[in-house]
Structures are given as structure tokens and as C-alpha cells.
GULUM-591921 format. One line per 8 residues: number of its first residue (from 1); their letters; for each residue x negated, y, z of N, C-alpha, C. Coordinates in nm, 4 decimals. Atoms other than C-alpha are relative to their C-alpha. Layout:
NUM = a = X:Y:Z:X:Y:Z:X:Y:Z; ...
# end
This chain:
1 = mdieaklr = -0.0300:0.1413:-0.0201:-3.2945:9.0192:11.2463:-0.1742:-0.0324:0.0069; 0.1425:0.0439:-0.0364:-3.6018:8.8297:11.3760:-0.0256:-0.0914:-0.1008; 0.0532:0.0789:0.1057:-3.7887:8.5743:11.1570:0.0489:-0.1211:0.0466; -0.0699:0.0921:0.0074:-3.5967:8.2912:11.3001:0.1079:0.0101:-0.0530; -0.1436:-0.0037:0.0717:-3.2842:8.4153:11.2115:-0.0214:-0.0191:-0.1632; -0.0266:0.0024:0.1333:-3.3965:8.4991:10.8720:-0.0262:-0.1482:-0.0684; 0.0184:0.1533:0.0562:-3.5417:8.1402:10.8324:0.1404:-0.0775:-0.0088; -0.1221:0.1192:0.0205:-3.2074:7.9750:10.9258:0.1071:0.0556:-0.0699
9 = qllmelyv = -0.0703:-0.0656:0.1265:-3.0280:8.2267:10.6750:-0.0187:-0.0683:-0.1174; 0.0412:0.0397:0.1145:-3.2579:8.1254:10.4262:0.0131:-0.1242:-0.0250; -0.0150:0.1231:-0.0050:-3.2398:7.7763:10.4986:0.1639:-0.0468:-0.0523; -0.1072:0.0448:0.0374:-2.8627:7.7623:10.4750:0.0375:0.0875:-0.1894; -0.0216:-0.0497:0.1107:-2.8761:8.0049:10.1759:-0.0358:-0.1107:-0.1218; 0.0172:0.0537:0.1316:-3.0665:7.7614:9.9501:0.0598:-0.1524:-0.0013; -0.0824:0.1273:0.0210:-2.8830:7.4288:10.0507:0.1208:0.0215:-0.0387; -0.1412:-0.0223:0.0799:-2.5440:7.6006:9.9772:0.0016:0.0111:-0.1232
17 = ssvlfqde = -0.0192:-0.0070:0.1201:-2.6590:7.6955:9.6880:-0.0408:-0.0904:-0.1140; 0.0586:0.1206:0.0764:-2.8323:7.3999:9.5415:0.0003:-0.1336:0.0040; -0.0279:0.1425:-0.0635:-2.7410:7.0990:9.7386:0.1754:-0.0429:0.0162; -0.1558:0.0117:-0.1041:-2.3619:7.1470:9.9145:0.0646:-0.0067:-0.1419; -0.1058:0.0498:0.0967:-2.0805:6.9850:9.7328:-0.0309:-0.0361:-0.1592; 0.0089:0.0708:0.1478:-2.2329:6.8229:9.4102:0.0778:-0.1556:0.0288; -0.1002:0.1008:0.0004:-2.0109:6.5473:9.3172:-0.0987:-0.1634:0.0079; 0.0893:0.1025:-0.0117:-2.3151:6.3014:9.3253:-0.0453:-0.0988:0.1002
25 = lpeaeqar = 0.0496:0.0111:-0.1126:-2.3648:6.3119:9.6869:0.1504:-0.1288:0.0690; -0.1261:0.0555:-0.0346:-2.1260:6.0199:9.8569:0.0485:0.0752:0.1342; -0.0913:-0.0921:-0.1220:-1.8743:6.1598:10.1359:-0.0613:0.0362:0.0927; 0.0729:0.0163:-0.1385:-2.0256:6.0551:10.4120:-0.1556:0.0637:-0.0033; 0.1053:-0.0776:0.0226:-2.3719:6.1991:10.2925:0.0478:0.1118:0.0030; -0.0044:-0.1473:-0.0154:-2.2386:6.5240:10.2150:0.0545:0.0775:0.1040; -0.0677:-0.0310:-0.0834:-2.0417:6.5294:10.5179:-0.1496:0.0285:0.1274; 0.1362:-0.0391:-0.0650:-2.4003:6.4995:10.6999:-0.0811:0.1112:-0.0036
33 = lldtvlaa = 0.0859:-0.1153:0.0229:-2.5709:6.7139:10.5262:0.0517:0.1532:0.0194; -0.0837:-0.1223:-0.0739:-2.3296:7.0124:10.5908:0.0196:-0.0088:0.1444; 0.0269:0.0200:-0.1533:-2.3290:6.9112:10.9557:-0.1354:0.0561:0.0665; 0.1259:-0.0259:-0.0126:-2.6901:6.9307:10.9598:-0.0622:0.1339:-0.0390; 0.0260:-0.1188:0.0322:-2.7300:7.2584:10.7886:0.0603:0.1181:0.0955; -0.0413:-0.0815:-0.0997:-2.4745:7.4218:11.0047:-0.0431:0.0204:0.1177; 0.0569:0.0181:-0.1412:-2.6297:7.2881:11.3122:-0.1309:0.1105:-0.0156; 0.1274:-0.0710:0.0058:-2.9854:7.4291:11.2046:0.0377:0.1551:-0.0690
41 = aegrefel = -0.0430:-0.0900:0.0069:-2.8031:7.7396:11.0758:0.0294:0.0881:0.1161; -0.0519:-0.0979:-0.1063:-2.6398:7.8345:11.3916:-0.1295:-0.0222:0.1191; 0.0744:0.0446:-0.1048:-2.9437:7.7381:11.5999:0.0228:-0.1183:0.1085; -0.0199:0.1565:-0.0466:-2.8356:7.3776:11.7319:-0.0642:-0.0812:-0.0117; 0.0817:0.0994:0.0101:-2.9773:7.0986:11.7952:0.0636:-0.0898:-0.1222; -0.0478:0.0562:0.1142:-2.9550:6.8710:11.4860:-0.0935:-0.1268:-0.0206; 0.0775:0.1071:0.0691:-3.1015:6.5371:11.3285:-0.0471:0.0330:-0.1534; 0.1013:-0.0451:0.1188:-3.3680:6.5685:11.0348:0.0831:-0.1128:-0.1230
49 = lglpfpa = -0.0708:0.1267:0.0831:-3.2005:6.4333:10.7342:-0.0647:-0.1411:-0.0443; 0.0892:0.0904:0.0314:-3.4847:6.1958:10.6642:-0.0151:0.0258:-0.1664; 0.0308:0.0301:0.1206:-3.6437:6.1805:10.3320:-0.0724:-0.1463:-0.0484; -0.0989:-0.0844:0.0795:-3.5494:6.0855:10.0459:0.1352:0.0085:0.0627; -0.0996:-0.0154:-0.0303:-3.2805:6.2214:10.0978:0.1384:0.0157:-0.1344; -0.0604:0.0611:-0.0996:-2.9822:6.1137:10.0195:-0.0595:-0.1518:0.0547; 0.0294:0.1255:-0.0163:-3.0760:5.7733:10.1962:0.0943:-0.1017:-0.0682
# end
């Protein structure tokens, strides 16, 4: 596994384990976060979430 693939995997693991599916996030923000993480993990283009997140 190359470094880029490992970084994508790490990003996905970190977000899934610590942020995704928390009840505090509004549904629209939850969907935006999931879409962003999946796009990044799959190597597709994505928009940054922007800080602070959630907006």
C-alpha cells in the first residue's frame, strides 16, 4: 500500500471512529461530512469542510 493510500485510509479511520454519526451534528452537516470523508478516502475531488466544523 503506498503512502497516499495509507493516508486516505487513516483519514477515514480517524473520522469514522471519532466524528461520524454523532447525534450533536445536524443531519445536513452529517451528510456533508460523510460525503467529504468518502470522497477523500476514494481519491475523488472534494470540498474542504472548513474550520471551524461544523459550520
